[in-house]
mmCIF file of the N, C-alpha and C atoms, coordinates in Angstrom:
data_MODEL
# 
_entry.id   MODEL 
# 
loop_
_atom_site.group_PDB 
_atom_site.id 
_atom_site.type_symbol 
_atom_site.label_atom_id 
_atom_site.label_alt_id 
_atom_site.label_comp_id 
_atom_site.label_asym_id 
_atom_site.label_entity_id 
_atom_site.label_seq_id 
_atom_site.pdbx_PDB_ins_code 
_atom_site.Cartn_x 
_atom_site.Cartn_y 
_atom_site.Cartn_z 
_atom_site.occupancy 
_atom_site.B_iso_or_equiv 
_atom_site.pdbx_formal_charge 
_atom_site.auth_seq_id 
_atom_site.auth_comp_id 
_atom_site.auth_asym_id 
_atom_site.auth_atom_id 
_atom_site.pdbx_PDB_model_num 
ATOM 1   N N  . MET A 1 1  ? 7.176  -19.769 -2.815  1.00 0.00 ? 1  MET A N  1 
ATOM 2   C CA . MET A 1 1  ? 7.040  -17.697 -3.482  1.00 0.00 ? 1  MET A CA 1 
ATOM 3   C C  . MET A 1 1  ? 5.498  -18.112 -3.838  1.00 0.00 ? 1  MET A C  1 
ATOM 4   N N  . THR A 1 2  ? 5.202  -17.110 -3.013  1.00 0.00 ? 2  THR A N  1 
ATOM 5   C CA . THR A 1 2  ? 3.349  -16.379 -2.797  1.00 0.00 ? 2  THR A CA 1 
ATOM 6   C C  . THR A 1 2  ? 2.762  -15.773 -4.852  1.00 0.00 ? 2  THR A C  1 
ATOM 7   N N  . ASN A 1 3  ? 1.763  -15.494 -4.868  1.00 0.00 ? 3  ASN A N  1 
ATOM 8   C CA . ASN A 1 3  ? 1.385  -15.214 -5.804  1.00 0.00 ? 3  ASN A CA 1 
ATOM 9   C C  . ASN A 1 3  ? 0.387  -13.533 -5.934  1.00 0.00 ? 3  ASN A C  1 
ATOM 10  N N  . MET A 1 4  ? 0.870  -13.665 -4.575  1.00 0.00 ? 4  MET A N  1 
ATOM 11  C CA . MET A 1 4  ? 0.021  -12.029 -3.979  1.00 0.00 ? 4  MET A CA 1 
ATOM 12  C C  . MET A 1 4  ? 1.086  -11.065 -3.444  1.00 0.00 ? 4  MET A C  1 
ATOM 13  N N  . VAL A 1 5  ? 1.082  -9.792  -3.912  1.00 0.00 ? 5  VAL A N  1 
ATOM 14  C CA . VAL A 1 5  ? 1.823  -9.071  -3.399  1.00 0.00 ? 5  VAL A CA 1 
ATOM 15  C C  . VAL A 1 5  ? 1.264  -8.180  -2.918  1.00 0.00 ? 5  VAL A C  1 
ATOM 16  N N  . TRP A 1 6  ? 1.269  -6.808  -1.802  1.00 0.00 ? 6  TRP A N  1 
ATOM 17  C CA . TRP A 1 6  ? -0.215 -6.231  -1.378  1.00 0.00 ? 6  TRP A CA 1 
ATOM 18  C C  . TRP A 1 6  ? 0.370  -4.551  -1.780  1.00 0.00 ? 6  TRP A C  1 
ATOM 19  N N  . LYS A 1 7  ? -0.235 -3.787  -1.801  1.00 0.00 ? 7  LYS A N  1 
ATOM 20  C CA . LYS A 1 7  ? -0.066 -2.352  -2.883  1.00 0.00 ? 7  LYS A CA 1 
ATOM 21  C C  . LYS A 1 7  ? -0.562 -1.172  -1.303  1.00 0.00 ? 7  LYS A C  1 
ATOM 22  N N  . CYS A 1 8  ? 0.290  -0.605  -0.738  1.00 0.00 ? 8  CYS A N  1 
ATOM 23  C CA . CYS A 1 8  ? 0.025  0.272   -0.307  1.00 0.00 ? 8  CYS A CA 1 
ATOM 24  C C  . CYS A 1 8  ? -0.271 1.873   -1.069  1.00 0.00 ? 8  CYS A C  1 
ATOM 25  N N  . GLU A 1 9  ? -1.218 2.629   -1.096  1.00 0.00 ? 9  GLU A N  1 
ATOM 26  C CA . GLU A 1 9  ? -1.204 3.835   -1.847  1.00 0.00 ? 9  GLU A CA 1 
ATOM 27  C C  . GLU A 1 9  ? -1.512 4.396   -0.562  1.00 0.00 ? 9  GLU A C  1 
ATOM 28  N N  . GLN A 1 10 ? -0.662 5.720   -0.682  1.00 0.00 ? 10 GLN A N  1 
ATOM 29  C CA . GLN A 1 10 ? -1.223 7.152   -0.296  1.00 0.00 ? 10 GLN A CA 1 
ATOM 30  C C  . GLN A 1 10 ? -1.702 7.998   -1.198  1.00 0.00 ? 10 GLN A C  1 
ATOM 31  N N  . TRP A 1 11 ? -2.780 8.491   -0.267  1.00 0.00 ? 11 TRP A N  1 
ATOM 32  C CA . TRP A 1 11 ? -3.731 9.600   -1.176  1.00 0.00 ? 11 TRP A CA 1 
ATOM 33  C C  . TRP A 1 11 ? -3.698 11.174  -0.240  1.00 0.00 ? 11 TRP A C  1 
ATOM 34  N N  . PHE A 1 12 ? -2.827 11.845  -1.003  1.00 0.00 ? 12 PHE A N  1 
ATOM 35  C CA . PHE A 1 12 ? -3.318 13.846  0.002   1.00 0.00 ? 12 PHE A CA 1 
ATOM 36  C C  . PHE A 1 12 ? -4.508 14.060  -1.053  1.00 0.00 ? 12 PHE A C  1 
ATOM 37  N N  . GLY A 1 13 ? -5.300 14.886  -0.330  1.00 0.00 ? 13 GLY A N  1 
ATOM 38  C CA . GLY A 1 13 ? -5.884 15.754  -1.405  1.00 0.00 ? 13 GLY A CA 1 
ATOM 39  C C  . GLY A 1 13 ? -6.981 15.775  -2.711  1.00 0.00 ? 13 GLY A C  1 
ATOM 40  N N  . GLY A 1 14 ? -6.515 14.330  -2.366  1.00 0.00 ? 14 GLY A N  1 
ATOM 41  C CA . GLY A 1 14 ? -7.256 13.616  -4.102  1.00 0.00 ? 14 GLY A CA 1 
ATOM 42  C C  . GLY A 1 14 ? -6.701 12.978  -5.401  1.00 0.00 ? 14 GLY A C  1 
ATOM 43  N N  . LYS A 1 15 ? -5.236 13.339  -4.258  1.00 0.00 ? 15 LYS A N  1 
ATOM 44  C CA . LYS A 1 15 ? -4.374 12.403  -5.777  1.00 0.00 ? 15 LYS A CA 1 
ATOM 45  C C  . LYS A 1 15 ? -3.238 11.701  -4.778  1.00 0.00 ? 15 LYS A C  1 
ATOM 46  N N  . MET A 1 16 ? -3.039 10.401  -5.594  1.00 0.00 ? 16 MET A N  1 
ATOM 47  C CA . MET A 1 16 ? -2.279 9.621   -4.810  1.00 0.00 ? 16 MET A CA 1 
ATOM 48  C C  . MET A 1 16 ? -0.493 10.190  -4.726  1.00 0.00 ? 16 MET A C  1 
ATOM 49  N N  . GLN A 1 17 ? 0.202  9.910   -4.189  1.00 0.00 ? 17 GLN A N  1 
ATOM 50  C CA . GLN A 1 17 ? 0.709  10.601  -3.931  1.00 0.00 ? 17 GLN A CA 1 
ATOM 51  C C  . GLN A 1 17 ? 2.492  9.843   -3.699  1.00 0.00 ? 17 GLN A C  1 
ATOM 52  N N  . ALA A 1 18 ? 2.147  8.533   -3.119  1.00 0.00 ? 18 ALA A N  1 
ATOM 53  C CA . ALA A 1 18 ? 3.088  7.640   -3.128  1.00 0.00 ? 18 ALA A CA 1 
ATOM 54  C C  . ALA A 1 18 ? 2.681  6.089   -3.089  1.00 0.00 ? 18 ALA A C  1 
ATOM 55  N N  . GLN A 1 19 ? 3.580  5.111   -3.546  1.00 0.00 ? 19 GLN A N  1 
ATOM 56  C CA . GLN A 1 19 ? 2.643  3.630   -4.020  1.00 0.00 ? 19 GLN A CA 1 
ATOM 57  C C  . GLN A 1 19 ? 4.153  2.675   -2.774  1.00 0.00 ? 19 GLN A C  1 
ATOM 58  N N  . GLN A 1 20 ? 3.723  1.939   -2.338  1.00 0.00 ? 20 GLN A N  1 
ATOM 59  C CA . GLN A 1 20 ? 4.387  0.389   -2.138  1.00 0.00 ? 20 GLN A CA 1 
ATOM 60  C C  . GLN A 1 20 ? 4.111  -0.558  -2.006  1.00 0.00 ? 20 GLN A C  1 
ATOM 61  N N  . VAL A 1 21 ? 4.910  -1.318  -2.263  1.00 0.00 ? 21 VAL A N  1 
ATOM 62  C CA . VAL A 1 21 ? 4.556  -3.456  -2.615  1.00 0.00 ? 21 VAL A CA 1 
ATOM 63  C C  . VAL A 1 21 ? 5.429  -3.753  -1.916  1.00 0.00 ? 21 VAL A C  1 
ATOM 64  N N  . PHE A 1 22 ? 4.670  -4.502  -0.948  1.00 0.00 ? 22 PHE A N  1 
ATOM 65  C CA . PHE A 1 22 ? 5.264  -5.320  0.169   1.00 0.00 ? 22 PHE A CA 1 
ATOM 66  C C  . PHE A 1 22 ? 4.596  -6.790  -0.070  1.00 0.00 ? 22 PHE A C  1 
ATOM 67  N N  . THR A 1 23 ? 5.541  -8.217  -0.206  1.00 0.00 ? 23 THR A N  1 
ATOM 68  C CA . THR A 1 23 ? 5.231  -9.130  0.181   1.00 0.00 ? 23 THR A CA 1 
ATOM 69  C C  . THR A 1 23 ? 4.161  -9.660  1.618   1.00 0.00 ? 23 THR A C  1 
ATOM 70  N N  . SER A 1 24 ? 3.787  -9.716  1.945   1.00 0.00 ? 24 SER A N  1 
ATOM 71  C CA . SER A 1 24 ? 2.391  -9.756  2.579   1.00 0.00 ? 24 SER A CA 1 
ATOM 72  C C  . SER A 1 24 ? 1.686  -8.622  2.928   1.00 0.00 ? 24 SER A C  1 
ATOM 73  N N  . GLU A 1 25 ? 0.503  -9.044  3.850   1.00 0.00 ? 25 GLU A N  1 
ATOM 74  C CA . GLU A 1 25 ? -0.179 -8.595  3.816   1.00 0.00 ? 25 GLU A CA 1 
ATOM 75  C C  . GLU A 1 25 ? 0.127  -7.313  5.540   1.00 0.00 ? 25 GLU A C  1 
ATOM 76  N N  . ASP A 1 26 ? 0.541  -7.833  6.309   1.00 0.00 ? 26 ASP A N  1 
ATOM 77  C CA . ASP A 1 26 ? 1.188  -7.766  7.887   1.00 0.00 ? 26 ASP A CA 1 
ATOM 78  C C  . ASP A 1 26 ? 2.374  -6.660  7.647   1.00 0.00 ? 26 ASP A C  1 
ATOM 79  N N  . GLN A 1 27 ? 3.054  -6.707  6.345   1.00 0.00 ? 27 GLN A N  1 
ATOM 80  C CA . GLN A 1 27 ? 4.233  -5.808  6.823   1.00 0.00 ? 27 GLN A CA 1 
ATOM 81  C C  . GLN A 1 27 ? 3.666  -4.114  5.616   1.00 0.00 ? 27 GLN A C  1 
ATOM 82  N N  . ALA A 1 28 ? 2.287  -4.247  4.229   1.00 0.00 ? 28 ALA A N  1 
ATOM 83  C CA . ALA A 1 28 ? 1.440  -3.370  4.382   1.00 0.00 ? 28 ALA A CA 1 
ATOM 84  C C  . ALA A 1 28 ? 0.906  -2.572  5.344   1.00 0.00 ? 28 ALA A C  1 
ATOM 85  N N  . ARG A 1 29 ? 0.398  -3.751  6.496   1.00 0.00 ? 29 ARG A N  1 
ATOM 86  C CA . ARG A 1 29 ? -0.108 -3.005  7.234   1.00 0.00 ? 29 ARG A CA 1 
ATOM 87  C C  . ARG A 1 29 ? -0.062 -2.085  8.208   1.00 0.00 ? 29 ARG A C  1 
ATOM 88  N N  . GLU A 1 30 ? 1.443  -2.593  8.726   1.00 0.00 ? 30 GLU A N  1 
ATOM 89  C CA . GLU A 1 30 ? 2.426  -2.229  9.608   1.00 0.00 ? 30 GLU A CA 1 
ATOM 90  C C  . GLU A 1 30 ? 2.948  -0.554  9.272   1.00 0.00 ? 30 GLU A C  1 
ATOM 91  N N  . PHE A 1 31 ? 3.456  -0.796  7.494   1.00 0.00 ? 31 PHE A N  1 
ATOM 92  C CA . PHE A 1 31 ? 3.558  0.588   7.096   1.00 0.00 ? 31 PHE A CA 1 
ATOM 93  C C  . PHE A 1 31 ? 2.115  1.865   7.038   1.00 0.00 ? 31 PHE A C  1 
ATOM 94  N N  . ALA A 1 32 ? 0.804  0.846   6.834   1.00 0.00 ? 32 ALA A N  1 
ATOM 95  C CA . ALA A 1 32 ? -0.150 2.120   6.900   1.00 0.00 ? 32 ALA A CA 1 
ATOM 96  C C  . ALA A 1 32 ? -0.180 2.728   8.432   1.00 0.00 ? 32 ALA A C  1 
ATOM 97  N N  . ARG A 1 33 ? -0.030 2.151   9.501   1.00 0.00 ? 33 ARG A N  1 
ATOM 98  C CA . ARG A 1 33 ? 0.504  1.983   10.578  1.00 0.00 ? 33 ARG A CA 1 
ATOM 99  C C  . ARG A 1 33 ? 0.792  3.278   11.110  1.00 0.00 ? 33 ARG A C  1 
ATOM 100 N N  . ARG A 1 34 ? 2.474  2.894   10.592  1.00 0.00 ? 34 ARG A N  1 
ATOM 101 C CA . ARG A 1 34 ? 3.213  3.467   10.988  1.00 0.00 ? 34 ARG A CA 1 
ATOM 102 C C  . ARG A 1 34 ? 2.931  4.725   10.590  1.00 0.00 ? 34 ARG A C  1 
ATOM 103 N N  . LEU A 1 35 ? 2.446  4.970   9.033   1.00 0.00 ? 35 LEU A N  1 
ATOM 104 C CA . LEU A 1 35 ? 2.103  6.482   8.382   1.00 0.00 ? 35 LEU A CA 1 
ATOM 105 C C  . LEU A 1 35 ? 1.090  6.617   9.164   1.00 0.00 ? 35 LEU A C  1 
ATOM 106 N N  . SER A 1 36 ? 0.064  6.456   9.316   1.00 0.00 ? 36 SER A N  1 
ATOM 107 C CA . SER A 1 36 ? -1.800 6.492   9.635   1.00 0.00 ? 36 SER A CA 1 
ATOM 108 C C  . SER A 1 36 ? -1.600 8.279   10.385  1.00 0.00 ? 36 SER A C  1 
ATOM 109 N N  . GLY A 1 37 ? -0.470 8.727   11.447  1.00 0.00 ? 37 GLY A N  1 
ATOM 110 C CA . GLY A 1 37 ? -0.892 9.878   12.303  1.00 0.00 ? 37 GLY A CA 1 
ATOM 111 C C  . GLY A 1 37 ? 0.309  11.365  11.978  1.00 0.00 ? 37 GLY A C  1 
ATOM 112 N N  . VAL A 1 38 ? 0.231  10.756  10.524  1.00 0.00 ? 38 VAL A N  1 
ATOM 113 C CA . VAL A 1 38 ? 1.254  12.281  9.678   1.00 0.00 ? 38 VAL A CA 1 
ATOM 114 C C  . VAL A 1 38 ? 0.327  13.113  9.468   1.00 0.00 ? 38 VAL A C  1 
ATOM 115 N N  . ALA A 1 39 ? -0.912 12.971  8.622   1.00 0.00 ? 39 ALA A N  1 
ATOM 116 C CA . ALA A 1 39 ? -1.667 14.082  8.136   1.00 0.00 ? 39 ALA A CA 1 
ATOM 117 C C  . ALA A 1 39 ? -3.360 13.238  8.291   1.00 0.00 ? 39 ALA A C  1 
ATOM 118 N N  . PRO A 1 40 ? -3.982 13.806  8.507   1.00 0.00 ? 40 PRO A N  1 
ATOM 119 C CA . PRO A 1 40 ? -5.248 13.763  9.033   1.00 0.00 ? 40 PRO A CA 1 
ATOM 120 C C  . PRO A 1 40 ? -5.737 13.890  7.729   1.00 0.00 ? 40 PRO A C  1 
ATOM 121 N N  . GLU A 1 41 ? -5.814 14.679  6.112   1.00 0.00 ? 41 GLU A N  1 
ATOM 122 C CA . GLU A 1 41 ? -5.959 14.227  5.927   1.00 0.00 ? 41 GLU A CA 1 
ATOM 123 C C  . GLU A 1 41 ? -5.191 12.906  4.282   1.00 0.00 ? 41 GLU A C  1 
ATOM 124 N N  . LEU A 1 42 ? -4.502 12.491  4.848   1.00 0.00 ? 42 LEU A N  1 
ATOM 125 C CA . LEU A 1 42 ? -4.065 11.020  4.542   1.00 0.00 ? 42 LEU A CA 1 
ATOM 126 C C  . LEU A 1 42 ? -4.552 9.979   3.988   1.00 0.00 ? 42 LEU A C  1 
ATOM 127 N N  . VAL A 1 43 ? -4.623 9.451   3.297   1.00 0.00 ? 43 VAL A N  1 
ATOM 128 C CA . VAL A 1 43 ? -5.387 8.396   3.089   1.00 0.00 ? 43 VAL A CA 1 
ATOM 129 C C  . VAL A 1 43 ? -4.715 6.977   2.483   1.00 0.00 ? 43 VAL A C  1 
ATOM 130 N N  . LEU A 1 44 ? -4.846 6.059   3.377   1.00 0.00 ? 44 LEU A N  1 
ATOM 131 C CA . LEU A 1 44 ? -3.990 4.948   3.277   1.00 0.00 ? 44 LEU A CA 1 
ATOM 132 C C  . LEU A 1 44 ? -4.431 3.461   2.303   1.00 0.00 ? 44 LEU A C  1 
ATOM 133 N N  . LYS A 1 45 ? -4.803 3.092   1.113   1.00 0.00 ? 45 LYS A N  1 
ATOM 134 C CA . LYS A 1 45 ? -5.388 2.060   0.490   1.00 0.00 ? 45 LYS A CA 1 
ATOM 135 C C  . LYS A 1 45 ? -4.493 1.397   0.074   1.00 0.00 ? 45 LYS A C  1 
ATOM 136 N N  . ILE A 1 46 ? -4.881 0.401   0.724   1.00 0.00 ? 46 ILE A N  1 
ATOM 137 C CA . ILE A 1 46 ? -4.179 -1.355  0.613   1.00 0.00 ? 46 ILE A CA 1 
ATOM 138 C C  . ILE A 1 46 ? -4.883 -2.514  0.745   1.00 0.00 ? 46 ILE A C  1 
ATOM 139 N N  . GLU A 1 47 ? -4.343 -3.235  -1.055  1.00 0.00 ? 47 GLU A N  1 
ATOM 140 C CA . GLU A 1 47 ? -4.725 -4.386  -2.049  1.00 0.00 ? 47 GLU A CA 1 
ATOM 141 C C  . GLU A 1 47 ? -3.824 -4.713  -2.178  1.00 0.00 ? 47 GLU A C  1 
ATOM 142 N N  . ALA A 1 48 ? -4.599 -6.375  -1.997  1.00 0.00 ? 48 ALA A N  1 
ATOM 143 C CA . ALA A 1 48 ? -3.770 -7.413  -2.921  1.00 0.00 ? 48 ALA A CA 1 
ATOM 144 C C  . ALA A 1 48 ? -4.322 -7.280  -4.456  1.00 0.00 ? 48 ALA A C  1 
ATOM 145 N N  . MET A 1 49 ? -2.760 -7.571  -4.961  1.00 0.00 ? 49 MET A N  1 
ATOM 146 C CA . MET A 1 49 ? -3.067 -7.427  -6.415  1.00 0.00 ? 49 MET A CA 1 
ATOM 147 C C  . MET A 1 49 ? -2.109 -8.729  -6.834  1.00 0.00 ? 49 MET A C  1 
ATOM 148 N N  . PRO A 1 50 ? -2.582 -9.674  -7.509  1.00 0.00 ? 50 PRO A N  1 
ATOM 149 C CA . PRO A 1 50 ? -1.551 -10.648 -8.203  1.00 0.00 ? 50 PRO A CA 1 
ATOM 150 C C  . PRO A 1 50 ? -0.233 -10.710 -9.294  1.00 0.00 ? 50 PRO A C  1 
ATOM 151 N N  . ILE A 1 51 ? 0.618  -11.240 -8.394  1.00 0.00 ? 51 ILE A N  1 
ATOM 152 C CA . ILE A 1 51 ? 1.967  -10.910 -9.073  1.00 0.00 ? 51 ILE A CA 1 
ATOM 153 C C  . ILE A 1 51 ? 2.261  -10.130 -10.065 1.00 0.00 ? 51 ILE A C  1 
ATOM 154 N N  . GLN A 1 52 ? 1.859  -11.130 -11.082 1.00 0.00 ? 52 GLN A N  1 
ATOM 155 C CA . GLN A 1 52 ? 1.682  -10.963 -12.746 1.00 0.00 ? 52 GLN A CA 1 
ATOM 156 C C  . GLN A 1 52 ? 1.603  -10.007 -13.077 1.00 0.00 ? 52 GLN A C  1 
ATOM 157 N N  . GLN A 1 53 ? 0.356  -8.540  -12.169 1.00 0.00 ? 53 GLN A N  1 
ATOM 158 C CA . GLN A 1 53 ? 0.107  -7.132  -12.737 1.00 0.00 ? 53 GLN A CA 1 
ATOM 159 C C  . GLN A 1 53 ? 0.723  -6.447  -12.343 1.00 0.00 ? 53 GLN A C  1 
ATOM 160 N N  . VAL A 1 54 ? 2.207  -7.151  -11.436 1.00 0.00 ? 54 VAL A N  1 
ATOM 161 C CA . VAL A 1 54 ? 3.693  -5.627  -11.192 1.00 0.00 ? 54 VAL A CA 1 
ATOM 162 C C  . VAL A 1 54 ? 4.766  -6.369  -11.775 1.00 0.00 ? 54 VAL A C  1 
ATOM 163 N N  . TRP A 1 55 ? 5.258  -7.303  -11.955 1.00 0.00 ? 55 TRP A N  1 
ATOM 164 C CA . TRP A 1 55 ? 6.215  -7.757  -12.732 1.00 0.00 ? 55 TRP A CA 1 
ATOM 165 C C  . TRP A 1 55 ? 5.903  -8.890  -13.695 1.00 0.00 ? 55 TRP A C  1 
ATOM 166 N N  . ASN A 1 56 ? 6.405  -8.765  -14.977 1.00 0.00 ? 56 ASN A N  1 
ATOM 167 C CA . ASN A 1 56 ? 6.180  -9.118  -16.003 1.00 0.00 ? 56 ASN A CA 1 
ATOM 168 C C  . ASN A 1 56 ? 7.032  -10.471 -16.534 1.00 0.00 ? 56 ASN A C  1 
# 
């Protein structure tokens, strides 16, 4: 079991619209790649997080 998860946030117009959590960086980057052409103003932020910050 890994101690890290990857969070992908979707920002639009300066506000966070959605957030997804993935078990690997590859999954998060693939998700972001698929969304990259949706809207020019859509900003995707991917970051690693210790799993303890997501689930207790």
